[in-house]
FIBA-921179 format. One record per residue (C-alpha): residue in one letter; x, y, z; residue number from 1. Coordinates in pm, 1 decimal. Example, Ala and Ser with C-alpha at 12.3 -4.5 7.8 and 13.67 -1.06 7.14 Angstrom:
2
   type          X          Y          Z   seq
      A     1230.0     -450.0      780.0     1
      S     1367.0     -106.0      714.0     2
end
This chain:
279
   type          X          Y          Z   seq
      M        6.4      -16.7       30.6     1
      D      130.6      304.6     -137.8     2
      M      156.6      569.3      238.2     3
      E      336.0      867.8       42.4     4
      K       40.0     1104.1     -142.0     5
      R      115.6     1142.6     -452.9     6
      P       48.2     1489.4     -666.5     7
      E     -251.8     1498.3     -890.3     8
      P     -163.6     1579.4    -1222.4     9
      A     -168.6     1911.3    -1375.5    10
      P     -514.1     1980.1    -1611.4    11
      E     -445.0     1975.7    -1938.5    12
      P     -532.3     2296.1    -2104.4    13
      A     -839.0     2388.0    -2251.8    14
      P     -770.1     2336.4    -2695.3    15
      E     -760.0     2631.6    -2802.2    16
      G     -916.7     2784.2    -3157.5    17
      C     -750.3     2851.4    -3475.6    18
      L     -839.8     3250.4    -3428.2    19
      V     -680.6     3258.0    -3093.0    20
      A     -345.9     3135.6    -3273.9    21
      A     -383.8     3371.0    -3558.9    22
      I     -432.3     3676.0    -3298.8    23
      R     -120.5     3539.0    -3014.4    24
      L      150.9     3477.2    -3346.2    25
      P      128.2     3875.9    -3447.9    26
      L       92.2     4033.3    -3080.0    27
      R      402.7     3830.5    -3003.4    28
      I      613.5     3972.8    -3335.2    29
      V      474.8     4311.4    -3271.2    30
      M      575.3     4290.6    -2894.2    31
      V      941.3     4154.3    -2966.0    32
      V     1037.9     4442.4    -3206.4    33
      L      913.5     4672.0    -2963.6    34
      V     1113.8     4557.4    -2657.9    35
      V     1410.9     4455.2    -2799.6    36
      P     1548.1     4801.2    -2854.5    37
      L     1437.8     4890.4    -2534.1    38
      R     1597.5     4650.7    -2389.4    39
      L     1900.2     4710.4    -2582.5    40
      V     1895.1     5063.6    -2458.3    41
      W     1874.2     4995.2    -2076.4    42
      D     2163.7     4676.8    -2040.3    43
      A     2377.4     4978.7    -2232.1    44
      L     2221.9     5252.6    -1978.8    45
      V     2349.6     4998.0    -1731.5    46
      A     2689.6     4918.5    -1850.2    47
      V     2790.6     5282.2    -1878.5    48
      G     2630.7     5364.5    -1507.8    49
      R     2850.4     5063.5    -1366.5    50
      F     3143.9     5190.1    -1581.5    51
      V     3136.2     5539.0    -1454.9    52
      G     3031.6     5439.7    -1093.1    53
      R     3360.0     5223.7    -1030.8    54
      W     3638.7     5468.9    -1230.3    55
      L     3504.8     5794.2    -1166.0    56
      L     3243.1     5875.3     -927.9    57
      L     3400.2     5601.0     -658.7    58
      P     3749.2     5722.4     -674.3    59
      L     3608.1     6118.3     -698.0    60
      A     3375.4     5994.3     -392.1    61
      R     3758.1     5860.7     -222.1    62
      A     3978.2     6198.8     -333.8    63
      I     3670.9     6392.3     -134.7    64
      G     3630.0     6203.6      184.3    65
      W     4041.2     6235.2      191.4    66
      V     3978.3     6604.9      151.7    67
      L     3709.1     6623.5      392.9    68
      Y     3908.8     6434.6      671.8    69
      G     4217.3     6654.1      594.6    70
      L     3985.5     6993.1      633.2    71
      L     3796.9     6926.1      923.3    72
      V     3835.3     6568.1     1119.1    73
      W     4181.5     6568.1     1136.5    74
      P     4175.5     6952.2     1328.8    75
      C     3894.6     6892.5     1503.5    76
      L     4033.2     6550.2     1642.1    77
      M     4391.1     6722.9     1716.0    78
      L     4188.5     6999.9     1856.8    79
      W     3991.4     6754.3     2099.3    80
      R     4309.7     6556.2     2165.1    81
      Y     4540.0     6853.4     2234.8    82
      V     4375.6     7136.3     2363.6    83
      L     4050.7     7060.4     2502.4    84
      T     4124.0     6790.0     2668.6    85
      P     4388.5     6899.8     2899.1    86
      V     4228.9     7239.6     2946.3    87
      G     3940.5     7023.6     3072.7    88
      R     4124.0     6800.2     3307.5    89
      G     4282.4     7148.4     3393.3    90
      L     3903.4     7291.4     3455.1    91
      R     3818.0     6993.2     3663.0    92
      W     4092.0     6961.9     3848.8    93
      L     4062.5     7324.1     3954.3    94
      G     3680.9     7234.3     4064.0    95
      R     3747.2     7007.8     4300.4    96
      V     4037.5     7155.5     4438.7    97
      L     3836.2     7496.9     4500.6    98
      L     3472.9     7398.3     4499.5    99
      V     3468.4     7000.4     4560.1   100
      V     3693.6     6969.7     4871.6   101
      P     3608.5     7348.8     5046.0   102
      A     3254.6     7193.5     5028.5   103
      V     3306.7     6836.0     5170.9   104
      W     3558.7     6996.5     5417.5   105
      L     3234.1     7236.3     5508.1   106
      Y     2966.9     6992.7     5499.8   107
      V     3171.6     6742.2     5737.8   108
      H     3376.3     6919.6     5987.4   109
      V     3057.8     7245.3     5997.1   110
      L     2735.0     7135.3     5861.3   111
      A     2720.0     6765.9     5986.4   112
      P     2817.4     6886.9     6404.5   113
      V     2582.7     7177.0     6379.7   114
      G     2290.1     6942.2     6213.8   115
      R     2336.1     6672.9     6466.7   116
      A     2358.4     6947.7     6759.0   117
      L     2065.4     7094.5     6614.4   118
      R     1875.9     6791.4     6583.1   119
      D     2034.6     6633.1     6860.2   120
      Y     1949.1     6927.2     7194.2   121
      V     1701.8     7120.7     6946.4   122
      L     1452.7     6958.4     6762.7   123
      V     1434.3     6658.9     6919.8   124
      P     1331.8     6778.8     7283.9   125
      L     1112.2     7055.0     7109.8   126
      G      962.0     6835.0     6932.9   127
      R      896.7     6571.2     7262.3   128
      G      798.1     6862.3     7459.9   129
      L      534.2     6977.1     7133.2   130
      A      416.6     6586.7     7140.5   131
      W      365.3     6580.3     7520.1   132
      L      161.6     6927.9     7538.4   133
      V      -75.3     6795.7     7244.1   134
      R     -139.4     6460.1     7417.3   135
      V     -193.5     6644.1     7771.9   136
      L     -414.0     6957.2     7571.3   137
      V     -530.6     6771.3     7311.5   138
      V     -546.6     6431.6     7274.8   139
      V     -642.2     6278.9     7646.2   140
      P     -956.9     6545.5     7692.9   141
      L    -1091.5     6478.8     7386.3   142
      L    -1043.2     6028.2     7486.9   143
      A    -1180.3     6140.9     7815.4   144
      V    -1498.1     6302.9     7666.5   145
      W    -1484.1     6026.7     7400.5   146
      R    -1483.1     5756.7     7651.0   147
      Y    -1670.5     5872.9     7967.4   148
      V    -1951.6     6172.3     7799.0   149
      L    -1949.0     6081.5     7447.7   150
      V    -2045.1     5696.6     7421.7   151
      P    -2235.7     5682.1     7758.1   152
      V    -2474.1     5981.7     7636.6   153
      G    -2462.7     5841.2     7287.8   154
      R    -2593.4     5475.7     7385.1   155
      V    -2869.3     5596.3     7573.1   156
      L    -2956.7     5856.1     7319.7   157
      G    -2971.5     5578.0     7064.9   158
      V    -3210.7     5379.2     7291.8   159
      I    -3421.5     5643.4     7342.5   160
      G    -3455.5     5708.2     6996.4   161
      R    -3465.6     5358.9     6909.0   162
      E    -3783.7     5340.3     7130.2   163
      I    -3916.8     5638.6     7031.4   164
      W    -3900.6     5536.2     6694.8   165
      D    -4044.9     5213.7     6771.1   166
      A    -4381.3     5392.4     6951.3   167
      L    -4382.5     5600.2     6659.4   168
      R    -4413.0     5373.9     6400.0   169
      V    -4659.0     5129.1     6625.9   170
      A    -4888.5     5481.1     6693.8   171
      W    -4901.6     5532.5     6334.0   172
      R    -5002.6     5205.8     6239.7   173
      V    -5245.3     5207.7     6468.8   174
      A    -5390.0     5561.6     6370.2   175
      G    -5397.2     5411.1     6025.2   176
      Y    -5635.1     5167.8     6147.8   177
      V    -5817.9     5416.1     6322.7   178
      S    -5810.0     5728.9     6073.5   179
      R    -5956.3     5463.2     5822.2   180
      A    -6209.4     5311.6     6082.8   181
      V    -6324.3     5678.1     6098.3   182
      G    -6319.9     5698.1     5742.5   183
      R    -6535.5     5405.7     5670.2   184
      A    -6755.1     5551.8     6001.6   185
      L    -6809.4     5906.4     5857.5   186
      R    -6896.3     5772.9     5532.8   187
      W    -7146.0     5559.7     5652.1   188
      L    -7301.6     5805.2     5909.7   189
      I    -7310.5     6110.3     5659.7   190
      V    -7191.9     6064.8     5319.6   191
      D    -7414.4     5792.4     5212.5   192
      P    -7707.1     5960.4     5393.2   193
      L    -7639.5     6266.9     5286.4   194
      R    -7595.8     6172.5     4932.6   195
      W    -7884.4     5911.5     4911.5   196
      V    -8106.9     6251.8     5058.6   197
      Y    -7917.7     6419.0     4759.2   198
      R    -8037.5     6152.6     4479.1   199
      T    -8364.0     6028.6     4585.7   200
      V    -8471.9     6363.8     4797.4   201
      L    -8380.2     6715.6     4678.9   202
      T    -8297.5     6645.8     4317.7   203
      P    -8626.6     6537.2     4276.5   204
      V    -8747.3     6833.0     4474.3   205
      G    -8501.5     7085.1     4258.5   206
      H    -8672.3     6932.6     3933.9   207
      V    -9047.2     6988.6     4057.5   208
      V    -8948.4     7342.2     4224.1   209
      R    -8720.4     7407.6     3867.3   210
      D    -9028.8     7272.9     3639.1   211
      Y    -9357.0     7399.0     3811.5   212
      V    -9257.6     7714.3     4018.8   213
      L    -8934.0     7873.7     3902.4   214
      R    -9011.2     7846.6     3537.5   215
      P    -9361.5     7983.2     3547.4   216
      V    -9241.9     8240.9     3792.2   217
      A    -9010.9     8370.3     3453.1   218
      R    -9269.7     8343.6     3211.6   219
      V    -9518.0     8568.9     3376.8   220
      A    -9179.3     8799.1     3511.3   221
      A    -9143.8     8794.5     3144.3   222
      S    -9452.5     8877.7     3036.0   223
      V    -9512.9     9159.8     3288.7   224
      R    -9160.2     9294.9     3151.2   225
      A    -9331.1     9253.7     2795.6   226
      A    -9650.1     9477.8     2888.6   227
      A    -9443.5     9717.8     3067.7   228
      R    -9223.9     9786.1     2789.7   229
      Q    -9496.1     9741.4     2536.8   230
      A    -9661.1    10047.1     2806.2   231
      R    -9377.1    10258.1     2778.5   232
      A    -9352.4    10284.8     2433.0   233
      D    -9748.8    10356.8     2368.1   234
      V    -9668.0    10666.1     2613.5   235
      R    -9365.7    10772.8     2454.4   236
      R    -9547.3    10762.3     2147.3   237
      V    -9843.2    10934.2     2256.2   238
      L    -9697.6    11221.9     2438.3   239
      F    -9411.7    11248.6     2200.4   240
      G    -9460.6    11088.8     1881.1   241
      S    -9319.2    10860.5     1695.4   242
      A    -8973.4    10868.0     1584.9   243
      P    -8828.0    10874.0     1249.2   244
      P    -8708.1    10510.4     1142.5   245
      P    -8345.8    10522.0     1110.1   246
      E    -8182.3    10552.5      794.6   247
      P    -8001.8    10227.7      704.9   248
      Q    -7669.2    10276.8      643.6   249
      V    -7431.3    10163.3      390.4   250
      S    -7163.7     9910.1      500.9   251
      D    -6924.8     9623.8      385.4   252
      R    -7059.1     9328.4      467.3   253
      R    -6738.8     9127.7      489.4   254
      E    -6678.9     9263.2      815.2   255
      P    -6919.5     9426.3     1057.1   256
      G    -6942.0     9719.5     1219.6   257
      G    -6887.3     9753.5     1599.9   258
      A    -7221.3     9750.0     1678.6   259
      Q    -7336.5     9421.5     1472.5   260
      G    -7014.3     9239.6     1582.7   261
      R    -7107.3     8925.3     1716.1   262
      S    -7001.9     8901.5     2120.0   263
      L    -7153.8     8684.1     2381.7   264
      D    -7400.2     8960.3     2520.6   265
      S    -7585.2     8977.5     2125.4   266
      S    -7555.2     8633.9     1985.0   267
      T    -7535.0     8333.3     2262.0   268
      T    -7667.0     8501.9     2582.9   269
      A    -7977.4     8664.2     2376.8   270
      R    -8018.4     8342.9     2212.1   271
      T    -8061.2     8155.4     2575.6   272
      K    -8245.2     8430.5     2750.1   273
      T    -8498.5     8359.3     2443.5   274
      A    -8519.3     8031.4     2454.3   275
      F    -8533.0     8063.0     2848.6   276
      I    -8856.6     8303.0     2833.7   277
      K    -9025.4     8077.9     2579.1   278
      D    -8979.3     7782.1     2755.7   279
end
């Protein structure tokens, strides 16, 4: 049994027609005619570039490098090696002798002993005294007040507040029950009877009074008012004569005048009064 996987054979190319072959051959000839001169020119340029780079540019670059090294790098190197380095060493020695050594001696023999003396004989005793004063005047009284006043008072107030809260909660719950019971009692004893009296007694009586008392009285009053108005008009006509009829005023009907404009008093209220009088 063959354990190795054999590569699959490449698929055979599809057969090409005569039209494809007829187009491909002239196209390849044209491409060869165009590309071969360009390739020859490119190869010639590459060869010339290699020659110029190897025999002209590289020696010229080396010569320029030697000139620059002789004019710039070597003088700077000599200046660094034979001028700046010795001067720097001398300045470093002078700085060490004039600054570092006196500063170290001053620190070791003056500042350090003075600092130790101040620390041991001034700052440490002063700090201890201030700490003792703060402890005696602030910390101990605060601890005593906290331990012997605030904690017992807080415990007592906590117990009292807890009891008051429990009593208030129970009283609130009992008051809710009482309020609910009183509300129901008032509803049963007052609201429901008043509602029943209003619906079954006052409403029918009111309707009867409105239909059989108020409306007839209103009709009679309207009739009396109309008769009185007519009588006044007759008396005025007899005494002073009839007034000439007013001349009609021509106005634009699209915009009613101020006297003919509709309002609540002239339209809705008048119609309501007329209907009420007619009823």
